[in-house]
PLY file of the C-alpha trace (Angstrom):
ply
format ascii 1.0
element vertex 387
property float x
property float y
property float z
element edge 386
property int vertex1
property int vertex2
end_header
-11.93 -12.32 11.59
-10.26 -9.20 10.37
-6.56 -8.41 10.69
-5.58 -6.03 13.43
-3.11 -3.46 12.13
-0.46 -1.42 13.99
-0.59 -3.50 17.38
2.84 -2.22 18.27
1.48 1.34 18.89
-1.04 -0.05 21.42
-3.88 1.80 19.80
-6.82 0.02 21.70
-7.19 -0.02 25.36
-7.26 -3.83 25.22
-3.79 -3.77 23.58
-2.38 -1.42 26.25
-3.90 -3.57 29.10
-2.25 -6.70 27.52
1.04 -4.97 26.99
1.06 -3.78 30.55
0.46 -7.21 31.97
2.94 -8.95 29.54
5.84 -6.31 29.80
5.27 -4.51 33.13
8.77 -3.07 33.33
9.08 -2.01 29.62
5.48 -0.72 29.42
6.62 2.90 29.90
8.74 2.60 26.74
6.03 0.85 24.72
3.22 3.31 25.63
3.59 6.63 23.81
0.28 8.50 24.02
1.62 11.53 22.12
2.72 9.42 19.20
-0.32 7.40 19.29
-2.64 10.37 19.07
-0.78 11.69 16.13
-0.93 8.38 14.39
-4.65 8.08 14.72
-5.19 11.62 13.47
-3.07 11.08 10.38
-4.18 7.48 9.71
-7.82 8.71 9.56
-6.79 11.23 6.92
-4.88 8.62 4.98
-7.79 6.13 4.75
-10.30 8.80 3.60
-7.72 10.19 0.89
-7.03 6.73 -0.34
-10.70 5.84 -0.60
-11.23 9.02 -2.63
-8.37 8.58 -4.91
-9.34 4.94 -5.62
-12.95 6.02 -6.53
-11.72 8.62 -8.78
-9.39 6.13 -10.50
-12.14 3.57 -10.90
-14.48 6.22 -12.11
-12.06 7.28 -14.84
-11.61 3.62 -16.10
-15.31 3.05 -16.05
-16.10 6.32 -17.99
-13.36 5.61 -20.58
-14.70 1.98 -21.01
-18.25 3.13 -21.48
-17.23 5.92 -23.80
-15.21 3.51 -26.03
-18.18 1.19 -26.08
-20.58 3.90 -27.72
-19.78 3.09 -31.42
-19.16 -0.83 -31.27
-22.78 -1.34 -29.84
-24.32 0.61 -32.67
-25.30 -2.60 -34.49
-27.03 -3.79 -31.19
-29.04 -0.62 -30.98
-30.06 -0.88 -34.67
-31.21 -4.43 -34.07
-33.33 -3.50 -30.98
-34.91 -0.45 -32.64
-36.31 -1.43 -35.87
-37.80 1.79 -36.66
-35.16 4.01 -38.41
-36.24 7.23 -36.83
-36.22 5.72 -33.34
-32.89 4.16 -33.94
-31.34 7.31 -35.21
-32.66 9.30 -32.23
-31.58 6.79 -29.83
-28.10 6.58 -31.29
-27.65 10.24 -31.33
-28.31 10.48 -27.62
-26.07 7.62 -26.85
-23.19 9.24 -28.88
-23.75 12.53 -26.97
-23.58 10.65 -23.76
-20.58 8.71 -24.81
-18.67 11.97 -25.64
-19.58 13.50 -22.35
-18.53 10.42 -20.49
-15.33 10.33 -22.49
-14.55 13.91 -21.48
-15.05 12.99 -17.80
-12.62 10.04 -18.28
-10.01 12.43 -19.75
-10.52 14.86 -16.89
-10.28 12.29 -14.08
-7.68 10.00 -15.61
-5.40 10.97 -18.37
-4.95 14.62 -17.23
-4.73 13.59 -13.57
-6.98 16.38 -12.48
-8.37 15.55 -9.02
-6.98 12.00 -8.97
-3.36 13.15 -8.73
-4.17 15.51 -5.92
-6.11 13.01 -3.71
-3.54 10.19 -4.46
-0.61 12.36 -3.42
-2.37 13.35 -0.18
-3.00 9.70 0.62
0.58 8.85 -0.09
1.92 11.69 2.00
-0.31 10.85 4.98
0.64 7.17 4.62
4.28 8.19 4.56
3.88 9.96 7.85
2.10 6.96 9.46
4.94 4.57 8.29
7.54 6.95 9.71
5.67 7.23 12.96
5.63 3.49 13.38
9.37 3.40 12.51
10.12 6.28 14.89
8.58 4.24 17.77
10.54 1.02 16.94
13.72 2.95 16.26
13.56 4.88 19.50
13.13 1.60 21.44
16.18 0.13 19.71
18.40 3.08 19.94
17.55 3.62 23.58
17.50 -0.01 24.80
20.44 0.50 27.15
18.84 3.52 28.61
15.46 1.81 28.92
17.09 -1.19 30.70
19.04 1.19 33.01
15.67 2.81 34.12
14.23 -0.55 34.88
17.32 -1.70 36.73
17.78 1.48 38.94
14.24 2.57 39.10
15.33 6.12 38.30
15.32 8.32 35.34
11.73 7.55 34.22
10.61 11.12 34.00
13.95 12.13 32.27
13.45 9.45 29.66
9.79 10.58 28.92
10.87 14.15 28.72
13.83 13.42 26.44
11.48 11.27 24.15
8.82 14.03 24.16
11.29 16.59 22.94
12.66 14.20 20.27
9.17 13.58 19.01
8.47 17.31 18.92
11.47 17.77 16.88
10.35 14.99 14.46
6.98 16.50 14.14
8.38 19.92 13.31
11.07 18.74 10.84
9.22 15.96 9.17
5.42 15.90 9.58
4.99 19.65 9.37
7.05 19.64 6.28
5.66 16.55 4.56
5.28 18.27 1.26
9.00 18.67 0.79
9.98 15.59 2.66
7.69 13.58 0.27
9.77 14.49 -2.75
12.81 12.58 -1.22
10.96 9.35 -1.45
9.57 9.74 -5.12
12.88 10.52 -7.12
13.69 7.97 -9.79
16.73 6.98 -7.96
15.14 6.39 -4.65
13.58 3.05 -5.37
14.40 0.39 -7.94
12.16 -2.01 -9.60
13.53 -4.80 -7.57
12.29 -3.45 -4.36
15.76 -2.24 -3.09
15.28 1.29 -2.45
18.31 3.19 -1.09
20.01 5.13 -3.95
23.43 4.65 -2.19
23.86 1.01 -1.08
26.76 2.06 1.06
24.63 4.33 3.11
23.76 1.63 5.63
22.42 3.97 8.19
20.12 5.82 5.82
17.11 4.39 7.45
17.63 6.05 10.78
15.29 8.81 11.43
17.90 10.68 13.56
21.68 10.18 12.63
22.66 9.90 16.40
20.32 6.91 16.89
22.68 4.62 15.10
25.40 5.55 17.45
23.10 5.30 20.46
22.08 1.80 19.37
25.65 0.67 19.34
26.06 1.74 23.03
27.58 -1.31 24.97
25.48 -2.75 27.71
26.76 -3.49 31.14
26.45 -7.04 32.40
24.13 -5.95 35.13
21.56 -4.91 32.60
21.14 -8.33 30.99
17.92 -9.28 32.64
15.97 -6.01 31.89
17.41 -6.07 28.42
15.85 -9.50 27.78
12.37 -7.93 28.43
13.22 -5.21 25.89
14.18 -7.80 23.40
11.05 -9.87 23.92
8.81 -6.73 23.75
10.31 -5.75 20.44
10.03 -9.32 19.18
6.36 -9.79 20.10
5.07 -6.38 19.27
7.11 -5.05 16.25
8.91 -8.25 14.72
5.89 -10.63 15.05
3.55 -7.95 13.96
5.38 -7.30 10.72
5.79 -10.91 9.93
2.13 -11.57 10.44
1.19 -8.50 8.34
3.26 -9.74 5.32
1.71 -13.12 5.71
-1.73 -11.51 5.70
-1.06 -9.45 2.63
0.30 -12.42 0.64
-2.69 -14.42 1.51
-6.07 -14.24 -0.17
-7.88 -13.78 3.18
-8.17 -9.89 2.96
-10.57 -7.64 1.16
-10.34 -7.27 -2.48
-8.72 -3.83 -2.49
-6.10 -4.87 0.15
-5.23 -8.30 -1.20
-2.91 -8.42 -4.24
-3.29 -12.17 -4.76
-7.08 -11.85 -4.78
-6.80 -9.01 -7.27
-4.46 -10.95 -9.45
-6.92 -14.03 -9.26
-10.18 -12.20 -9.86
-9.06 -9.59 -12.42
-6.64 -11.94 -14.23
-9.33 -14.59 -14.76
-12.08 -11.89 -15.64
-9.66 -10.53 -18.34
-9.02 -14.00 -19.58
-12.87 -14.80 -19.85
-13.46 -11.69 -21.67
-10.77 -12.32 -24.20
-12.24 -15.87 -24.74
-15.64 -14.34 -25.25
-14.27 -11.81 -27.71
-12.77 -14.57 -29.82
-15.91 -16.69 -29.56
-18.10 -13.88 -30.65
-15.58 -13.10 -33.53
-15.68 -16.72 -34.58
-19.39 -16.78 -34.52
-19.53 -13.64 -36.70
-17.24 -15.22 -39.27
-19.38 -18.39 -39.31
-22.65 -16.50 -39.56
-21.12 -14.43 -42.49
-20.98 -17.72 -44.52
-24.74 -18.13 -44.41
-26.66 -15.08 -45.75
-29.90 -16.36 -44.45
-31.25 -16.97 -41.90
-28.41 -15.14 -40.21
-28.61 -11.86 -42.09
-27.57 -8.91 -39.90
-25.89 -11.24 -37.31
-22.24 -10.76 -38.42
-22.38 -7.12 -37.64
-24.08 -7.71 -34.31
-21.60 -10.56 -33.21
-18.61 -8.38 -34.42
-19.69 -5.56 -32.20
-20.07 -7.96 -29.27
-16.51 -9.06 -29.94
-15.16 -5.65 -29.88
-17.29 -4.78 -26.73
-15.70 -7.69 -24.89
-12.28 -6.77 -26.16
-12.76 -3.21 -24.81
-14.00 -4.41 -21.33
-10.99 -6.77 -21.26
-8.60 -3.75 -21.73
-10.48 -1.90 -19.01
-9.91 -4.79 -16.59
-6.19 -4.83 -17.59
-5.98 -1.09 -16.99
-7.42 -1.80 -13.42
-4.67 -4.20 -12.87
-2.19 -1.64 -13.93
-3.72 0.91 -11.52
-3.64 -1.39 -8.54
-0.45 -3.14 -9.45
-0.91 -6.35 -7.53
1.95 -8.09 -9.31
4.38 -5.41 -8.07
2.69 -5.28 -4.65
3.02 -9.05 -4.28
6.70 -8.84 -5.32
7.39 -6.05 -2.88
5.86 -7.96 0.09
7.68 -11.20 -1.02
11.01 -9.16 -0.73
9.92 -7.82 2.57
8.86 -11.18 3.89
12.29 -12.54 2.95
14.04 -9.65 4.66
11.92 -10.09 7.80
12.66 -13.76 7.92
16.37 -13.05 7.71
16.20 -10.52 10.47
14.22 -12.92 12.71
16.74 -15.83 12.21
19.53 -13.38 12.90
17.65 -12.28 16.14
17.04 -15.88 17.36
20.66 -16.78 16.63
22.06 -13.68 18.46
23.86 -14.27 21.77
25.02 -10.77 22.56
23.39 -7.32 22.98
25.21 -6.12 19.93
24.00 -8.81 17.72
20.39 -8.41 19.03
20.38 -4.73 18.08
21.94 -5.51 14.69
19.07 -7.94 13.96
16.52 -5.38 15.20
18.09 -2.60 13.06
18.12 -5.10 10.18
14.33 -5.27 10.42
13.98 -1.41 10.57
16.25 -1.20 7.32
13.82 -3.59 5.60
10.81 -1.70 6.72
12.30 1.54 5.30
13.15 -0.21 2.05
9.62 -1.60 1.75
8.08 1.88 2.62
10.19 3.63 -0.03
9.22 1.06 -2.71
5.60 1.34 -1.75
5.60 5.17 -2.15
7.49 5.01 -5.48
5.17 2.23 -6.80
1.98 3.92 -6.10
3.22 7.44 -7.13
3.82 5.87 -10.72
0.46 4.00 -10.67
-2.10 5.28 -13.25
-5.87 4.32 -13.72
-5.80 4.94 -17.55
-6.61 2.96 -20.66
0 1
1 2
2 3
3 4
4 5
5 6
6 7
7 8
8 9
9 10
10 11
11 12
12 13
13 14
14 15
15 16
16 17
17 18
18 19
19 20
20 21
21 22
22 23
23 24
24 25
25 26
26 27
27 28
28 29
29 30
30 31
31 32
32 33
33 34
34 35
35 36
36 37
37 38
38 39
39 40
40 41
41 42
42 43
43 44
44 45
45 46
46 47
47 48
48 49
49 50
50 51
51 52
52 53
53 54
54 55
55 56
56 57
57 58
58 59
59 60
60 61
61 62
62 63
63 64
64 65
65 66
66 67
67 68
68 69
69 70
70 71
71 72
72 73
73 74
74 75
75 76
76 77
77 78
78 79
79 80
80 81
81 82
82 83
83 84
84 85
85 86
86 87
87 88
88 89
89 90
90 91
91 92
92 93
93 94
94 95
95 96
96 97
97 98
98 99
99 100
100 101
101 102
102 103
103 104
104 105
105 106
106 107
107 108
108 109
109 110
110 111
111 112
112 113
113 114
114 115
115 116
116 117
117 118
118 119
119 120
120 121
121 122
122 123
123 124
124 125
125 126
126 127
127 128
128 129
129 130
130 131
131 132
132 133
133 134
134 135
135 136
136 137
137 138
138 139
139 140
140 141
141 142
142 143
143 144
144 145
145 146
146 147
147 148
148 149
149 150
150 151
151 152
152 153
153 154
154 155
155 156
156 157
157 158
158 159
159 160
160 161
161 162
162 163
163 164
164 165
165 166
166 167
167 168
168 169
169 170
170 171
171 172
172 173
173 174
174 175
175 176
176 177
177 178
178 179
179 180
180 181
181 182
182 183
183 184
184 185
185 186
186 187
187 188
188 189
189 190
190 191
191 192
192 193
193 194
194 195
195 196
196 197
197 198
198 199
199 200
200 201
201 202
202 203
203 204
204 205
205 206
206 207
207 208
208 209
209 210
210 211
211 212
212 213
213 214
214 215
215 216
216 217
217 218
218 219
219 220
220 221
221 222
222 223
223 224
224 225
225 226
226 227
227 228
228 229
229 230
230 231
231 232
232 233
233 234
234 235
235 236
236 237
237 238
238 239
239 240
240 241
241 242
242 243
243 244
244 245
245 246
246 247
247 248
248 249
249 250
250 251
251 252
252 253
253 254
254 255
255 256
256 257
257 258
258 259
259 260
260 261
261 262
262 263
263 264
264 265
265 266
266 267
267 268
268 269
269 270
270 271
271 272
272 273
273 274
274 275
275 276
276 277
277 278
278 279
279 280
280 281
281 282
282 283
283 284
284 285
285 286
286 287
287 288
288 289
289 290
290 291
291 292
292 293
293 294
294 295
295 296
296 297
297 298
298 299
299 300
300 301
301 302
302 303
303 304
304 305
305 306
306 307
307 308
308 309
309 310
310 311
311 312
312 313
313 314
314 315
315 316
316 317
317 318
318 319
319 320
320 321
321 322
322 323
323 324
324 325
325 326
326 327
327 328
328 329
329 330
330 331
331 332
332 333
333 334
334 335
335 336
336 337
337 338
338 339
339 340
340 341
341 342
342 343
343 344
344 345
345 346
346 347
347 348
348 349
349 350
350 351
351 352
352 353
353 354
354 355
355 356
356 357
357 358
358 359
359 360
360 361
361 362
362 363
363 364
364 365
365 366
366 367
367 368
368 369
369 370
370 371
371 372
372 373
373 374
374 375
375 376
376 377
377 378
378 379
379 380
380 381
381 382
382 383
383 384
384 385
385 386
């Protein structure tokens, strides 16, 4: 069974029907067709751009590895083609091919032509989708009292939806339509540190709010008559946003996902493969030394075995470069920080006995979500698929 992403946005009809049955009074605040449509449009572009950038990155590594293998395999070619003329002709073709492949590796990888463009497009689109999800959650938090009032009085539904629509259009115009300039804010060196804590100014506690006024709106005191409708708002946030984020981090930190979306699986497979290749390189080199002691019947073997050792070492470097491009260790550490922050937010939420404390815990989660997002953008902006 595959993991279902972005449940809080109610992307599927089944999710919307279940949410309407589970949270009938709050459903109008959970259901946002305009945001959902924008998210699906951008998410599709992000997935395609990510796939393209990854293909280019992997191609650059494969081309570079093959190019570097050209001369080390020369003794193997000489051993296969005993005829001198045939050997010279074949090796000439292979060197020309190796030089051409090396140029492709340089073109796609080291110079960043093509790869950088697609990768940046992917990260920009992913930044939009993350901010859309945060916008959805933050609007629910900052307008919790207003939502509870609509539920309690039965009035103001159209006014709420109209106000939300205007706010969303403002967000689209100021952020989504200006993503090129907005993206730069999340990639400066001071924006994210190696540890995963992302805000340049630690004192800027409200930096994660998409609109500055939302922090003040979230602090609005609730009348005692709104306690019952607010309970449904809390429960809706907990089950859609909070639980969804906790399940997502657990999924990423597990080895259940696909190879390209599971850092633990990448560390396990690529780490073990790199180790095996290094062992094979040492074994081949040791065999070459042993065979060199006996001139006969092992004449010619030392050079062949030495070339195999070099080939294994080059492939091992290619595997390590793949790890550097995917950065699974840093991705795992980032998600561990996020999981810890989510756990703290959930405990604070469960222990809260007042509206203010509930909002504080919910805001704590959104702060963690923002930090994780900035670290993700910063980390992947720096990732390179190069030898």
